[in-house]
DSSP file (Angstrom, degrees, kcal/mol; ACC not computed):
  #  RESIDUE AA STRUCTURE BP1 BP2  ACC     N-H-->O    O-->H-N    N-H-->O    O-->H-N    TCO  KAPPA ALPHA  PHI   PSI    X-CA   Y-CA   Z-CA
    1    1 A M              0   0    0      0, 0.0     0, 0.0     0, 0.0     0, 0.0   0.000 360.0 360.0 360.0 134.8   87.7  119.4  138.2
    2    2 A S     >  -     0   0    0      1,-0.1     4,-2.3     4,-0.0     5,-0.2  -0.157 360.0-110.9 -65.6 161.5   85.2  117.1  139.8
    3    3 A Y  H  > S+     0   0    0      1,-0.2     4,-2.3     2,-0.2     5,-0.2   0.890 115.1  49.3 -62.8 -43.0   85.5  113.3  139.6
    4    4 A G  H  > S+     0   0    0      2,-0.2     4,-2.1     1,-0.2    -1,-0.2   0.875 112.0  46.3 -69.5 -37.3   82.5  112.8  137.4
    5    5 A V  H  > S+     0   0    0      2,-0.2     4,-2.9     1,-0.2     5,-0.2   0.928 114.4  49.3 -67.7 -44.0   83.5  115.5  134.9
    6    6 A K  H  X S+     0   0    0     -4,-2.3     4,-2.1     2,-0.2    -2,-0.2   0.912 113.3  47.6 -59.8 -44.0   87.1  114.1  134.8
    7    7 A L  H  X S+     0   0    0     -4,-2.3     4,-2.3     2,-0.2    -1,-0.2   0.895 114.5  44.3 -64.1 -45.4   85.8  110.5  134.3
    8    8 A F  H  X S+     0   0    0     -4,-2.1     4,-2.7     2,-0.2     5,-0.2   0.946 116.3  46.7 -73.0 -46.6   83.3  111.5  131.5
    9    9 A A  H  X S+     0   0    0     -4,-2.9     4,-2.2     2,-0.2     5,-0.2   0.876 114.6  46.8 -62.6 -38.8   85.9  113.7  129.7
   10   10 A G  H  X S+     0   0    0     -4,-2.1     4,-2.7    -5,-0.2     5,-0.2   0.926 114.0  48.1 -66.4 -48.4   88.6  111.1  130.0
   11   11 A L  H  X S+     0   0    0     -4,-2.3     4,-2.7    -5,-0.2     5,-0.2   0.947 113.7  46.1 -53.8 -56.3   86.3  108.4  128.8
   12   12 A F  H  X S+     0   0    0     -4,-2.7     4,-2.3     2,-0.2     5,-0.2   0.924 115.5  45.3 -58.1 -47.6   85.0  110.3  125.9
   13   13 A G  H  X S+     0   0    0     -4,-2.2     4,-2.6    -5,-0.2    -1,-0.2   0.937 114.9  48.2 -65.7 -44.7   88.5  111.5  124.7
   14   14 A S  H  X S+     0   0    0     -4,-2.7     4,-2.5    -5,-0.2     5,-0.2   0.889 112.9  48.9 -61.9 -39.9   90.0  107.9  125.1
   15   15 A A  H  X S+     0   0    0     -4,-2.7     4,-2.0    -5,-0.2    -1,-0.2   0.875 110.3  49.6 -68.0 -38.9   87.1  106.4  123.3
   16   16 A L  H  X S+     0   0    0     -4,-2.3     4,-2.3    -5,-0.2    -2,-0.2   0.910 113.1  47.6 -64.5 -46.9   87.3  108.9  120.5
   17   17 A F  H  X S+     0   0    0     -4,-2.6     4,-2.5     2,-0.2    -2,-0.2   0.930 112.9  46.7 -60.9 -48.0   91.1  108.3  120.1
   18   18 A V  H  X S+     0   0    0     -4,-2.5     4,-2.5     1,-0.2     5,-0.2   0.881 111.5  51.9 -66.0 -37.6   90.9  104.5  120.2
   19   19 A I  H  X S+     0   0    0     -4,-2.0     4,-2.3    -5,-0.2    -1,-0.2   0.923 113.2  45.6 -64.1 -42.7   88.0  104.5  117.6
   20   20 A F  H  X S+     0   0    0     -4,-2.3     4,-3.0     1,-0.2     5,-0.2   0.953 114.4  46.9 -63.7 -48.5   90.1  106.7  115.3
   21   21 A I  H  X S+     0   0    0     -4,-2.5     4,-2.1     1,-0.2    -2,-0.2   0.889 113.5  47.9 -64.8 -41.4   93.2  104.7  115.7
   22   22 A V  H  X S+     0   0    0     -4,-2.5     4,-2.4     2,-0.2    -1,-0.2   0.898 113.2  49.3 -61.1 -44.9   91.4  101.3  115.2
   23   23 A G  H  X S+     0   0    0     -4,-2.3     4,-2.5    -5,-0.2    -2,-0.2   0.915 111.5  47.9 -63.1 -42.5   89.6  102.7  112.1
   24   24 A L  H  X S+     0   0    0     -4,-3.0     4,-1.6     2,-0.2    -2,-0.2   0.904 112.2  50.8 -65.9 -36.9   92.9  104.0  110.6
   25   25 A S  H  X S+     0   0    0     -4,-2.1     4,-2.4    -5,-0.2    -2,-0.2   0.931 111.4  48.6 -63.1 -45.9   94.5  100.6  111.4
   26   26 A H  H  X S+     0   0    0     -4,-2.4     4,-2.0     1,-0.2     6,-0.2   0.912 109.3  49.7 -59.8 -47.3   91.7   98.8  109.6
   27   27 A S  H  <>S+     0   0    0     -4,-2.5     5,-1.9     1,-0.2     6,-0.9   0.800 112.9  47.5 -72.7 -24.7   91.8  100.9  106.6
   28   28 A I  H ><5S+     0   0    0     -4,-1.6     3,-1.0     4,-0.2    -1,-0.2   0.874 110.2  53.9 -73.5 -42.2   95.6  100.5  106.2
   29   29 A S  H 3<5S+     0   0    0     -4,-2.4     8,-0.5     1,-0.3     9,-0.3   0.854 109.1  47.5 -66.4 -35.2   95.2   96.7  106.7
   30   30 A V  T 3<5S-     0   0    0     -4,-2.0    -1,-0.3    -5,-0.1    -2,-0.2   0.524 117.1-110.6 -85.5  -5.7   92.7   96.3  104.0
   31   31 A G  T X 5S+     0   0    0     -3,-1.0     3,-1.1    -4,-0.3    -3,-0.2   0.634  74.2 134.6  90.2  14.1   94.7   98.4  101.5
   32   32 A F  T 3 <S+     0   0    0     -5,-1.9    -4,-0.2     1,-0.3    -5,-0.1   0.890  76.1  47.1 -65.5 -38.4   92.4  101.4  101.3
   33   33 A A  T 3  S-     0   0    0     -6,-0.9    -1,-0.3     2,-0.2    -5,-0.1   0.434 125.5 -98.8 -88.9   6.1   95.3  103.8  101.6
   34   34 A G  S <  S+     0   0    0     -3,-1.1     2,-0.3     1,-0.4    -2,-0.1   0.466  89.3 116.9  94.8   1.2   97.4  101.9   98.9
   35   35 A F        -     0   0    0     -7,-0.1     2,-0.4     3,-0.0    -1,-0.4  -0.717  48.9-156.4 -96.7 152.5   99.5  100.0  101.5
   36   36 A S        +     0   0    0     -2,-0.3    -7,-0.1     1,-0.2    -6,-0.1  -0.981  67.4  32.4-123.8 147.4   99.4   96.3  101.8
   37   37 A G        -     0   0    0     -8,-0.5     4,-0.2    -2,-0.4    -1,-0.2   0.981  57.3-179.0  78.8  67.6  100.4   94.4  105.0
   38   38 A G     >  +     0   0    0     -9,-0.3     4,-2.0     1,-0.2    -9,-0.2   0.126  47.7 111.1 -89.6  22.0   99.3   96.6  107.9
   39   39 A L  H  > S+     0   0    0      2,-0.2     4,-2.0     1,-0.2    -1,-0.2   0.850  74.3  51.9 -66.0 -36.6  100.5   94.3  110.6
   40   40 A P  H  > S+     0   0    0      0, 0.0     4,-2.1     0, 0.0    -1,-0.2   0.937 112.6  46.4 -67.9 -41.7  103.4   96.5  111.8
   41   41 A F  H  > S+     0   0    0     -4,-0.2     4,-3.1     1,-0.2    -2,-0.2   0.923 109.2  55.7 -60.7 -40.7  101.0   99.5  112.2
   42   42 A M  H  X S+     0   0    0     -4,-2.0     4,-2.3     2,-0.2    -1,-0.2   0.892 107.4  48.0 -59.9 -38.3   98.5   97.4  113.9
   43   43 A V  H  X S+     0   0    0     -4,-2.0     4,-2.1     2,-0.2    -1,-0.2   0.928 112.9  47.5 -68.1 -40.2  101.0   96.3  116.5
   44   44 A I  H  X S+     0   0    0     -4,-2.1     4,-2.5     1,-0.2    -2,-0.2   0.929 112.0  52.7 -58.9 -45.9  102.1   99.9  117.0
   45   45 A A  H  X S+     0   0    0     -4,-3.1     4,-2.5     1,-0.2     5,-0.2   0.875 108.2  49.3 -60.9 -43.1   98.4  100.9  117.2
   46   46 A I  H  X S+     0   0    0     -4,-2.3     4,-2.3     1,-0.2    -1,-0.2   0.914 112.7  47.5 -66.8 -41.4   97.7   98.3  119.9
   47   47 A V  H  X S+     0   0    0     -4,-2.1     4,-1.9    -5,-0.2    -2,-0.2   0.933 113.9  46.5 -63.0 -44.6  100.7   99.5  122.0
   48   48 A V  H  X S+     0   0    0     -4,-2.5     4,-2.4     2,-0.2    -2,-0.2   0.912 114.1  47.9 -69.2 -41.9   99.7  103.1  121.7
   49   49 A C  H  X S+     0   0    0     -4,-2.5     4,-2.2     1,-0.2    -1,-0.2   0.854 109.2  53.6 -63.6 -35.7   96.0  102.4  122.5
   50   50 A S  H  X S+     0   0    0     -4,-2.3     4,-2.3    -5,-0.2    -1,-0.2   0.898 109.5  48.3 -68.8 -36.2   97.0  100.3  125.5
   51   51 A G  H  X S+     0   0    0     -4,-1.9     4,-2.3    -5,-0.2    -2,-0.2   0.916 111.0  51.3 -70.1 -35.2   99.2  103.3  126.8
   52   52 A A  H  X S+     0   0    0     -4,-2.4     4,-2.2     1,-0.2    -2,-0.2   0.892 111.2  46.6 -69.2 -33.6   96.3  105.7  126.3
   53   53 A L  H  X S+     0   0    0     -4,-2.2     4,-2.3     2,-0.2    -1,-0.2   0.866 110.8  52.1 -68.1 -38.2   93.9  103.5  128.2
   54   54 A Y  H  X S+     0   0    0     -4,-2.3     4,-3.2     2,-0.2    -2,-0.2   0.914 109.6  49.7 -62.2 -41.2   96.4  103.0  131.0
   55   55 A D  H  X S+     0   0    0     -4,-2.3     4,-2.9     2,-0.2     5,-0.3   0.916 109.4  52.3 -64.0 -39.7   96.8  106.7  131.3
   56   56 A F  H  X>S+     0   0    0     -4,-2.2     4,-2.8     2,-0.2     5,-0.8   0.939 112.1  45.6 -55.7 -48.1   93.0  107.1  131.4
   57   57 A W  I  X>S+     0   0    0     -4,-2.3     5,-2.6     1,-0.2     4,-0.9   0.920 115.5  47.6 -62.9 -47.1   92.8  104.6  134.2
   58   58 A D  I  <5S+     0   0    0     -4,-3.2    -2,-0.2     1,-0.2    -1,-0.2   0.893 120.6  34.2 -62.5 -40.6   95.7  106.3  136.0
   59   59 A E  I  <5S+     0   0    0     -4,-2.9    -2,-0.2    -5,-0.2    -1,-0.2   0.845 132.3  20.7 -85.8 -38.3   94.5  109.8  135.8
   60   60 A C  I  <5S+     0   0    0     -4,-2.8    -3,-0.2    -5,-0.3   -53,-0.1   0.784 125.8  32.9-110.9 -31.3   90.7  109.4  136.0
   61   61 A V  I  <<S+     0   0    0     -4,-0.9     2,-0.2    -5,-0.8    -3,-0.2   0.890  93.5  82.2 -99.0 -44.5   89.7  106.2  137.6
   62   62 A R  S   <S-     0   0    0     -5,-2.6     2,-0.4     1,-0.1     0, 0.0  -0.432  74.3-130.2 -68.0 130.3   92.3  105.2  140.2
   63   63 A K              0   0    0     -2,-0.2    -1,-0.1     1,-0.1    -3,-0.1  -0.681 360.0 360.0 -81.2 126.9   91.9  106.8  143.6
   64   64 A K              0   0    0     -2,-0.4    -1,-0.1    -6,-0.0    -2,-0.0   0.399 360.0 360.0-100.6 360.0   95.2  108.4  144.7
């Protein structure tokens, strides 16, 4: 796969994943799903999104 295609696909997929997780965390935090106190989920979401963004950088952006 060419560098441009890999970069675009990785950025698109990572952005979609992060937007979904942030929206899910927000809806849990405001009590939409019937839960109150979404801080533990928000911490987990931040760690998981950080890992996903690091993997995007490692696989698509960094020159090996």
